[in-house]
C-alpha positions in Angstrom: 32.4 33.7 -0.9 34.4 32.4 2.2 36.5 29.3 2.7 36.5 27.3 5.9 39.0 24.9 7.4 38.5 21.2 7.0 36.2 19.8 9.7 37.5 17.1 12.2 36.2 13.6 11.7 33.8 12.3 12.8 31.3 15.1 13.0 27.7 15.4 12.4 26.5 16.7 9.0 25.7 20.0 10.7 28.2 23.0 9.9 28.4 26.4 8.2 28.6 26.0 4.3 29.1 28.7 1.7 29.1 28.4 -2.1 28.5 30.8 -4.9 24.9 30.1 -5.1 24.1 28.7 -1.6 24.3 29.9 2.1 23.3 27.3 4.5 23.6 27.2 8.3 24.6 24.0 10.1 25.4 23.7 13.7 28.8 22.0 14.3 28.4 19.3 17.0 30.1 16.0 17.9 28.7 12.8 16.0 26.7 10.3 18.0 28.6 7.1 18.6 27.8 4.2 16.5 25.2 1.7 17.6 28.0 -0.8 17.6 29.5 1.3 20.3 26.4 1.6 22.4 25.0 4.6 20.6 21.3 4.8 19.5 20.2 3.1 16.4 19.6 5.4 13.5 17.0 3.4 11.7 14.0 3.3 14.2 11.2 3.2 11.7 9.3 0.0 11.5 9.0 -1.6 8.0 5.2 -2.0 7.5 4.1 -5.5 6.8 3.8 -5.9 3.1 1.2 -8.2 1.5 2.3 -9.0 -2.0 -0.8 -11.0 -2.8 -4.4 -10.0 -2.3 -7.8 -9.7 -3.7 -6.7 -9.8 -7.4 -4.6 -13.1 -6.9 -7.4 -14.7 -4.9 -10.0 -13.8 -7.5 -7.9 -15.5 -10.2 -7.2 -18.5 -8.0 -10.9 -18.8 -7.1 -11.8 -18.9 -10.8 -9.1 -21.3 -11.5 -10.6 -23.9 -9.1 -13.7 -24.1 -11.3 -11.6 -24.9 -14.4 -11.8 -28.4 -15.8 -8.0 -28.5 -16.2 -5.0 -27.0 -14.6 -2.7 -27.8 -17.6 -1.2 -24.8 -19.3 -2.3 -25.3 -22.8 -5.9 -26.1 -21.7 -6.5 -23.5 -19.1 -7.3 -19.8 -19.3 -4.7 -18.5 -16.6 -1.6 -18.9 -18.8 -3.5 -17.1 -21.6 -4.3 -14.2 -19.2 -0.8 -14.1 -18.0 0.4 -13.6 -21.6 -2.1 -11.0 -22.2 -1.1 -9.1 -19.2 2.6 -9.5 -20.1 2.1 -8.1 -23.6 0.6 -4.9 -22.3 4.1 -3.9 -21.4 6.2 -6.3 -23.5 4.7 -6.7 -27.0 6.5 -9.9 -28.0 4.6 -12.1 -30.5 5.7 -15.5 -29.3 5.9 -16.2 -25.5 6.0 -19.2 -23.2 5.4 -19.2 -19.5 8.0 -21.3 -17.7 8.6 -22.9 -14.4 11.4 -20.4 -13.4 13.4 -17.6 -14.8 16.3 -20.2 -15.1 14.0 -22.4 -17.3 13.2 -19.3 -19.4 17.0 -18.7 -20.1 17.5 -22.4 -20.8 14.7 -22.4 -23.4 16.1 -19.3 -25.0 19.5 -20.9 -25.3 18.0 -24.2 -26.6 16.1 -22.5 -29.2 19.4 -21.1 -30.8 20.3 -24.7 -31.7 24.0 -24.1 -31.5 26.6 -26.7 -32.0 28.5 -27.9 -28.9 31.4 -25.7 -27.9 29.8 -22.5 -29.1 30.5 -19.6 -26.8 27.9 -17.2 -25.2 29.3 -14.1 -23.6 27.6 -13.0 -20.4 28.3 -11.0 -17.2 30.4 -12.6 -14.3 28.1 -10.9 -11.8 24.9 -12.7 -12.1 22.8 -15.6 -10.8 23.8 -19.3 -11.7 20.5 -19.3 -13.6 22.1 -17.2 -16.3 24.6 -19.9 -17.1 22.9 -23.3 -16.3 21.1 -23.5 -19.7 24.3 -22.6 -21.6 26.1 -25.5 -19.9 23.4 -28.0 -20.3 23.2 -27.3 -24.0 27.0 -28.3 -24.1 27.9 -24.6 -24.8 30.6 -22.5 -23.2 29.8 -19.4 -21.1 32.4 -16.8 -21.4 32.7 -13.7 -19.2 33.2 -10.1 -20.2 34.0 -7.5 -17.6 31.4 -5.0 -16.5 31.1 -1.1 -16.3 32.3 0.0 -12.8 29.3 2.5 -12.5 26.4 0.7 -13.8 27.5 -3.1 -13.0 26.2 -4.2 -16.4 28.2 -5.6 -19.3 30.9 -3.1 -20.6 30.4 -3.2 -24.4 34.2 -2.6 -25.0 34.9 -5.7 -22.8 32.3 -7.7 -24.8 34.0 -6.8 -28.1 37.3 -8.0 -26.6 35.7 -11.3 -25.6 34.3 -12.2 -29.0 36.0 -15.0 -30.6 35.4 -17.1 -33.7 33.3 -19.5 -31.6 31.2 -16.7 -30.1 27.5 -17.1 -31.2 25.5 -14.9 -28.6 25.6 -12.3 -26.0 23.5 -12.7 -22.9 23.0 -9.2 -21.3 22.0 -9.3 -17.6 20.1 -6.1 -16.6 21.3 -6.2 -13.0 19.3 -4.9 -10.1 16.8 -3.1 -12.1 19.5 -1.2 -14.2 19.1 -1.4 -18.0 22.2 -2.5 -20.0 23.5 -0.4 -22.9 21.2 -2.2 -25.2 22.1 0.1 -28.1 25.8 -0.7 -28.0 25.2 -4.5 -27.4 22.7 -4.8 -30.2 25.1 -3.0 -32.5 27.9 -5.5 -31.5 25.4 -8.4 -32.2 24.5 -7.1 -35.7 28.3 -6.4 -36.4 29.3 -9.9 -35.6 26.2 -11.7 -36.5 25.4 -12.7 -33.0 22.2 -13.4 -31.0 21.4 -11.0 -28.2 19.5 -12.7 -25.2 18.3 -10.3 -22.5 18.2 -11.5 -19.0 15.5 -9.3 -17.5 14.9 -11.3 -14.3 15.8 -8.4 -12.0 14.6 -5.7 -14.1 10.8 -5.6 -14.5 9.7 -2.2 -15.6 13.2 -1.0 -16.4 13.7 1.0 -19.7 16.6 1.9 -21.9 16.0 5.1 -23.7 12.3 4.8 -23.1 12.0 1.2 -24.4 11.3 -1.7 -21.9 14.2 -4.0 -21.5 13.7 -7.3 -23.5 12.7 -5.5 -26.8 16.1 -4.7 -28.2 17.4 -8.3 -28.3 16.4 -11.3 -30.1 15.0 -13.2 -27.1 14.0 -11.9 -23.7 13.6 -13.8 -20.5 11.9 -12.7 -17.2 11.4 -14.2 -13.8 8.6 -14.6 -11.3 10.8 -15.8 -8.5 9.9 -15.2 -5.0 12.2 -12.3 -4.6 11.7 -10.4 -7.8 9.5 -7.3 -8.4 6.4 -9.5 -9.3 6.1 -13.1 -8.1 4.1 -16.3 -8.2 6.6 -18.2 -5.9 8.6 -19.2 -8.9 8.2 -18.9 -12.6 9.3 -17.2 -15.8 8.6 -16.1 -19.3 10.6 -16.4 -22.5 9.5 -14.4 -25.4 10.6 -13.1 -28.9 9.5 -11.4 -32.0 12.2 -13.2 -34.1 10.5 -15.6 -36.5 13.6 -17.8 -36.4 12.9 -18.9 -32.8 9.2 -18.0 -32.1 7.4 -20.8 -33.8 9.4 -23.5 -31.8 9.8 -21.6 -28.5 7.1 -23.4 -26.7 8.3 -26.8 -27.8 11.8 -26.1 -26.3 10.0 -25.8 -22.8 7.6 -28.7 -23.3 9.7 -31.7 -24.3 9.5 -30.6 -27.8 5.8 -31.6 -27.9 3.5 -29.9 -30.3 0.3 -28.8 -28.4 -1.5 -27.9 -31.6 -4.8 -29.7 -31.4 -4.3 -31.1 -34.9 -0.8 -32.3 -34.2 0.7 -35.5 -32.8 2.0 -34.1 -29.5 4.0 -37.2 -28.5 6.3 -37.3 -31.6 9.2 -35.0 -30.6 11.8 -34.4 -33.3 14.6 -33.6 -30.8 15.5 -33.5 -27.0 14.0 -30.7 -24.9 13.3 -30.3 -21.1 9.9 -29.9 -19.5 9.7 -26.4 -18.0 5.9 -25.8 -18.2 4.1 -23.4 -15.8 1.0 -24.6 -14.2 -2.4 -22.7 -14.0 -2.1 -21.9 -10.3 1.3 -20.2 -10.9 -0.1 -18.3 -13.9 -3.2 -17.2 -12.0 -1.0 -15.5 -9.3 1.6 -14.1 -12.0 -1.2 -12.7 -14.2 -2.7 -10.8 -11.2 0.8 -9.6 -10.3 1.4 -8.3 -13.8 -1.8 -6.4 -13.6 -0.2 -4.5 -10.7 3.1 -4.1 -12.3 3.1 -0.3 -12.8 2.2 0.4 -9.1 4.8 -2.2 -7.8 7.6 -0.7 -10.2 6.6 2.9 -9.1 7.1 1.9 -5.4 10.6 0.6 -6.0 11.4 3.6 -8.0 10.2 5.9 -5.3 12.2 4.2 -2.7 15.4 3.8 -4.7 15.4 7.3 -6.1 14.8 8.9 -2.7 17.7 6.8 -1.2 20.1 7.9 -3.8 19.0 11.5 -3.6 19.6 11.6 0.2 23.0 10.0 -0.3 24.0 12.3 -3.0 23.0 15.3 -1.0 25.2 14.0 1.8 28.4 14.3 -0.4 30.1 11.4 1.2 33.7 11.1 0.2 35.0 7.6 -0.7 31.5 6.5 -1.7 30.5 5.9 -5.3 26.8 5.8 -6.1 25.5 3.9 -9.3 25.3 6.0 -12.4 21.9 6.2 -13.9 21.4 7.8 -17.3 18.6 10.3 -17.1 17.2 8.9 -20.3 16.7 5.4 -18.7 14.5 4.0 -16.0 16.1 2.0 -13.2 13.6 0.0 -11.2 15.8 -0.8 -8.1 15.5 -4.4 -7.3 18.4 -3.4 -4.9 20.8 -0.6 -4.6 24.6 -1.3 -4.9 27.0 1.2 -3.6 30.8 1.1 -3.8 33.4 2.2 -1.2 36.9 3.5 -2.0 38.9 1.3 0.3 41.7 3.7 0.9 39.2 6.2 2.1 38.3 4.4 5.1 40.0 2.9 8.3 37.8 -0.1 8.3 37.1 -3.0 5.9 33.9 -3.0 3.7 32.6 -5.9 5.9 33.2 -4.0 9.1 31.4 -0.9 7.6 28.5 -3.2 6.7 28.3 -4.8 10.1 28.0 -1.2 11.6 25.2 -0.4 9.1 23.3 -3.5 10.2 23.8 -2.6 13.8 22.3 0.9 12.9 19.2 -0.9 11.8 19.8 -0.7 8.1 19.2 -3.7 5.8 22.6 -4.1 4.3 24.8 -6.8 3.0 28.4 -7.0 1.8 28.3 -6.9 -2.1 25.7 -8.9 -4.1 27.3 -12.3 -4.7 30.5 -13.4 -2.8 32.6 -13.8 -5.9 32.2 -13.8 -9.8 30.4 -16.7 -11.2 33.8 -18.1 -12.8 35.3 -18.4 -9.3 32.5 -20.8 -7.9 33.9 -24.2 -7.3 31.8 -25.8 -10.0 33.6 -23.6 -12.6 37.1 -23.7 -11.1 37.0 -27.5 -11.0 35.1 -27.7 -14.3 32.6 -30.0 -12.5 29.6 -29.7 -14.7 28.7 -33.3 -15.3 29.7 -35.9 -12.7 33.1 -34.4 -12.3 33.7 -33.7 -16.0 33.1 -31.2 -18.7 32.4 -33.2 -21.9 33.0 -30.4 -24.5 36.4 -29.6 -23.0 37.3 -33.3 -23.0 36.2 -33.6 -26.4 38.4 -30.8 -27.6 35.6 -28.5 -28.5 36.8 -25.7 -26.1 40.1 -24.8 -24.4 38.5 -22.5 -21.9 39.9 -22.8 -18.5 38.0 -20.9 -15.8 40.9 -21.0 -13.4 42.6 -18.5 -15.8 39.6 -16.2 -16.2 39.7 -12.8 -14.6 37.4 -9.8 -14.8 39.2 -7.2 -12.6 36.3 -4.6 -12.5 33.8 -7.3 -11.4 36.2 -8.6 -8.8 36.7 -5.1 -7.5 32.9 -4.3 -7.4 32.2 -7.5 -5.3 35.1 -6.7 -3.0 34.1 -3.1 -2.2 30.4 -2.8 -2.7 27.6 -2.7 -0.1 24.0 -3.7 -1.0 21.1 -1.8 0.5 17.8 -3.3 0.3 14.9 -1.7 -1.6 11.5 -2.7 -0.3 8.3 -1.2 -1.8 6.8 -0.8 1.6 9.5 1.4 3.0 8.2 4.7 4.1 10.0 7.9 3.3 11.0 8.1 7.1 12.5 4.5 6.8 14.4 5.4 3.6 15.7 8.7 5.1 16.9 7.0 8.2 18.7 4.3 6.1 20.4 7.1 4.3 21.4 8.8 7.5 22.7 5.6 8.9 24.9 5.0 5.9 26.2 8.7 6.3 26.8 8.2 9.9 28.8 5.0 9.6 31.0 6.1 6.6 31.8 9.4 8.2 32.7 7.6 11.3 35.1 5.3 9.6 36.5 7.9 7.1 40.3 7.8 7.1 
């Protein structure tokens, strides 16, 4: 075993390396200049054109045109959608919705919580996770997240529980399953409802179980940018007898579509979030291809992370994935240690883009609670009725989740596209390695 002096920076990843179990030869040579400095781009592979919709979707749409009705309760496409859905997610009651946001609103409405009740969720998520909470005159509260998985930290959730807490909304971010075991245990301990926001995590599994099956209500999205899509749409589903029988009503003006019932006789107020038959036709065909679509995302994401791990890049923290779980890579979020670089995260990201990599700074610009709508409590025409009525004292200007804030300040998001070839993935990893080595302090 030999030791060799530290290599000057920047250098190419080619040098002699000795360990107890490995002897490798690398040729030391100067690194190429960045594309920003006039050097050649690293990513030269062309991303193949990807047709998300094809014969299967067209066949269902063609059959749909011959239907006497395109209304969800009278047409076969919504039924086919639920049949395909249950092949992966065996949930007894399910309702197709107009969006993933709508699915989450239906889930929250079905809980029938009194105004001012609190629901704990993640500060790194889409607004769709909190819209339904606010519209039901409830209070979103935010717990910090795990620095390595970017999902809710169960210890932080425990600290966020108050006498007004009634539910936890776990967001399975970017294809990574949350710690469902710990969150479900917390829910049982404190008599809380666990809602799973699975919008970004089609096909993901926690300890071999598909996400959405550990909680009381699960919500999924068919938005344009998700693993499977019909442009926009969603599903809300449950096995819980407390919520299942009325689930469809909460997304359909609280009308009862049972043929023997008087539909236009609602007992309470509910929105209209129905999915139409054309949407369902496309979504059903997409779900029929779910295993292949998810496998493509896993292939790309796993290869990218493997290449980056092999590069052993100082100052770079890769997401942690438990080997017992399945991450389905809606995107890949990497973290930088700011002190390890002589450039900002945004400068490093700009250099990556110049190299041809599809990269962006972070995921969202700031935690949800820092959005103007939250900081100004501007939820309903410049007011927040539950706060003004004394039903909550929450002030979002005082909320802070340090880990979430750090992640959004130091992370870089790399796109995961199912059509990416191995060459494209490898070049993306090489571009990342080239840029971070160039800027290493």
